[in-house]
VMD Tcl script that draws the C-alpha trace (Angstrom):
set ca {
  {15.59 -16.99 18.42}
  {12.93 -17.31 21.09}
  {10.59 -20.27 21.29}
  {7.74 -17.88 20.61}
  {9.10 -17.18 17.16}
  {10.66 -20.56 16.33}
  {7.28 -22.19 15.74}
  {6.12 -19.17 13.73}
  {9.27 -19.34 11.57}
  {8.73 -23.06 11.06}
  {5.11 -22.50 10.06}
  {6.06 -19.76 7.59}
  {8.80 -21.92 6.07}
  {6.50 -24.96 5.66}
  {3.43 -23.15 4.34}
  {2.86 -22.40 0.65}
  {2.00 -18.71 0.19}
  {0.06 -16.99 -2.60}
  {1.67 -13.60 -2.13}
  {3.74 -11.22 -4.21}
  {7.46 -11.84 -3.68}
  {7.99 -8.24 -2.53}
  {5.29 -8.60 0.14}
  {6.72 -11.96 1.27}
  {10.15 -10.37 1.59}
  {8.64 -7.60 3.70}
  {6.85 -10.10 5.95}
  {9.99 -12.20 6.35}
  {11.96 -9.07 7.22}
  {9.50 -8.20 10.02}
  {9.49 -11.80 11.25}
  {13.30 -11.96 11.30}
  {13.48 -8.65 13.16}
  {10.99 -9.81 15.79}
  {12.58 -13.28 16.09}
  {15.91 -11.59 16.78}
  {14.28 -9.73 19.65}
  {13.73 -6.44 17.88}
  {10.97 -4.16 19.08}
  {9.82 -1.02 17.32}
  {9.17 2.11 19.33}
  {5.95 4.04 18.90}
  {7.94 6.65 16.97}
  {9.36 4.03 14.62}
  {5.92 2.60 13.96}
  {4.55 6.09 13.31}
  {7.42 6.76 10.89}
  {6.66 3.52 9.00}
  {2.98 4.40 8.84}
  {3.76 7.87 7.53}
  {6.15 6.41 4.94}
  {3.43 4.01 3.72}
  {0.91 6.85 3.55}
  {3.37 8.98 1.59}
  {3.96 6.14 -0.89}
  {0.21 5.68 -1.32}
  {-0.31 9.41 -1.90}
  {2.51 9.43 -4.45}
  {0.99 6.44 -6.29}
  {-2.41 8.12 -6.33}
  {-0.94 11.39 -7.59}
  {0.97 9.49 -10.26}
  {-2.19 7.76 -11.45}
  {-4.04 11.08 -11.52}
  {-1.21 12.72 -13.46}
  {-1.16 9.90 -16.01}
  {-4.92 10.12 -16.43}
  {-4.77 13.89 -16.85}
  {-1.98 13.50 -19.42}
  {-4.01 10.90 -21.32}
  {-7.05 13.16 -21.35}
  {-4.94 16.11 -22.55}
  {-3.37 14.01 -25.31}
  {-6.77 12.79 -26.43}
  {-8.10 16.35 -26.49}
  {-5.13 17.51 -28.57}
  {-5.62 14.66 -31.03}
  {-9.24 15.62 -31.41}
  {-8.38 19.26 -32.08}
  {-6.30 18.17 -35.04}
  {-9.14 16.28 -36.68}
  {-11.28 17.87 -39.35}
  {-14.33 19.88 -38.40}
  {-16.64 17.32 -40.02}
  {-15.51 14.49 -37.77}
  {-15.02 16.64 -34.70}
  {-18.59 16.33 -33.47}
  {-18.57 12.54 -33.53}
  {-15.03 12.23 -32.25}
  {-15.63 14.72 -29.47}
  {-18.57 12.76 -28.11}
  {-16.48 9.59 -28.13}
  {-13.52 11.35 -26.52}
  {-15.72 12.77 -23.80}
  {-17.08 9.31 -23.09}
  {-13.56 7.87 -23.05}
  {-12.31 10.71 -20.88}
  {-15.20 10.24 -18.47}
  {-14.49 6.50 -18.29}
  {-10.78 7.17 -17.82}
  {-11.42 9.63 -15.01}
  {-13.86 7.22 -13.36}
  {-11.28 4.42 -13.58}
  {-8.67 6.77 -12.16}
  {-10.88 7.68 -9.22}
  {-11.65 4.01 -8.57}
  {-7.97 3.11 -8.77}
  {-7.09 5.93 -6.39}
  {-9.71 4.66 -3.93}
  {-8.40 1.11 -4.26}
  {-4.83 2.26 -3.68}
  {-5.90 4.24 -0.65}
  {-7.83 1.21 0.67}
  {-4.86 -1.09 0.09}
  {-2.60 1.36 1.81}
  {-4.95 1.62 4.77}
  {-5.11 -2.18 4.95}
  {-1.30 -2.38 4.93}
  {-1.08 0.29 7.59}
  {-3.59 -1.59 9.69}
  {-1.44 -4.73 9.38}
  {1.61 -2.84 10.61}
  {-0.36 -1.44 13.51}
  {-1.86 -4.80 14.46}
  {1.50 -6.54 14.23}
  {3.29 -4.03 16.40}
  {0.76 -2.54 18.78}
  {1.11 -5.22 21.43}
  {4.87 -4.55 21.51}
  {4.55 -0.80 21.96}
  {1.64 -0.27 24.32}
  {2.46 -0.57 28.02}
  {1.26 -3.90 29.38}
  {1.00 -5.64 26.00}
  {2.78 -9.02 25.99}
  {4.62 -8.19 29.22}
  {6.03 -11.72 29.50}
  {7.77 -11.40 26.11}
  {9.38 -7.99 26.70}
  {12.65 -8.10 28.65}
  {12.50 -4.32 29.20}
  {9.16 -4.49 31.14}
  {8.83 -6.12 34.53}
  {5.57 -7.81 35.48}
}
mol new
graphics top color blue
foreach p $ca { graphics top sphere $p radius 0.5 }
foreach p [lrange $ca 0 end-1] q [lrange $ca 1 end] { graphics top cylinder $p $q radius 0.2 }
display resetview
């Protein structure tokens, strides 16, 4: 392990973190890779970014599908009610459906924003190791 990463590893080990265990595992994996001298190529970084984007799109589509299913189930339930209560129930269902769709859209936006933030982290963490001239003194494959 290089000196550059030994103090980072020590800091990470000694610092309490308020982070989801899965995210901490991901961060530790990147740190271990870099400490061992690993460097991602531009293609590898692009592949990781695309994978994260695909996961985000899949989560968003899943949320939309669940919302659409909930709306459809609510509509079917309302159809089964008597004609006398249909007017009142329909207004309530429409309000609930509108709220559900609004929450779905907000959640989709939040997921997309979180995904973009994660992608930005990957880019910021790796860009200096991929671009020519970035951190030349730390890259054995590039001569100053």
